[in-house]
Phi, psi and omega in degrees: 000053182300326184271357183293323189297119183084001178293137183264114189240127173259119181249120173259165190068021190296340181268358174288174180294318171284320180298324181292321179292322176297312177305308183299312185290324177298315183288332172297324179280003175099003182286154171260117192250122164262116184258141188218137185183158168297337187257013181246150176285160173288136176192177179313315187237026177215139189228140173286140185213128168245109187284355170282347186251108180312314185288332173295313179300311184297324186291315175301320178293320178294319185289328178290318178293323175298322185277325180241359171091342189189169163235117184271329182215142170246122168251104188260098181257358181294137180174161177227158182278322186107168195262341192230114178297317190279118176311318183287349177254000179275117174287160179294323177297319179296314173307306191294325177303309179293317172304316185298321180283302196281318187261307181293325176297318180295318180302309185302309179297323180297315181298311181295313178291321179298322179295316176297320180294316179297318178298326180283330173081014182257006186075191175160194179208145175239129182237121186250159180250111169261217182195157173291346177297335175292341185252002188235155171279128179235157180247005180225159173056044183305319179298321177300308182301314179294321177297326180283330171299316175302323178297321179298321185284326176301317182292318179297321187293305184289339173293325177288325185289315194264350179309311181300344179269004186076022182255119175270141182224118184226177179218151168252149186228085176289155163263219183291125175239139180292077175225176183295335183285321177286325180297322172305313187290321180292324181290329177297331187271000179075150182053064186306315181301315185294322180300311186299311178301313182297321180291322179297325181294341173282354187255143181301331179275349175061029181199160175275158173291154166262147182312314180313325182289326176288321178300328176296320179294320180298314179300318181296313185285344177258000179290129178307328180290348181252020185297339178293337175282120182211152179073027186253139166246123189248113182287130175239077199211021175058028179094008185299331178298345181284356177092019182257015180093162176213000000 
C-alpha cells in the first residue's frame, strides 16, 4: 500500500457494518478519511449525508475538498435492502425509495465526486457497492436487486467517461455478509438462524463473509497502484457467482 499514506478518501455508508470496517482499516493504512452517513454525527472528519438529497451529496463533496484540498478516492457504501421481501406486497413507492437510495444516490455521488476529481486534475478512483443479487434471478427484495443492477451500469458508464481523466471506477459485489443488513433479511424470512444456515449451505465456501473480507477488496481496488483496473465488478461472495445461490 505504498501510495495509501495521505490518500484522501470519502466513505459513504460509513455507519454500516462494512462501512465502519472500511473507515477503520483505511485510517490504519494511513489514509485521510472523511466519513458520511445518515447515522454519523457532525465533526471535523464526519458529515451527515442523505444520498437522496442532491444538495446533501454536493455539500459533503464540497466540504471534503475544502478541508483536504482534493478527493483521491470515493468508497460509496451507502445503501438499503428495503422493507418488503414479497414483490406482490411491495408498493411502487417502496420500489422508488430503494432505487432512489441505491441507484440514484450512486449516480449523484459519482457525478459530484467525478466533477471534483476532474477539476483537481490528479486522477482518482471511485468504488461502488453492487451485489451478486444483481447477477442472479431472485424472487424476493426485487427493488434491491434491480437497484444493484443499476449501480453496475452507473459504474460502467462513468468508467468510460472518466478513464481519459485518469479516474478508475469499479464495483464490489458482496454476497451474504455478517452485517445488520443480512440479519434483517434472515429475520424477515422467519427462523433467522435456520435461514442463515440454509443460505450458507448454498455457497461453495459454506459460510458468510466477514466485513473485513469485503474491506480487503475495497483496499485493493482503491490502491493508487491499481488505478489501471477500471470498469470491473468484483464478486466477494464465497463462490456465489458459480450459480449456486447467494
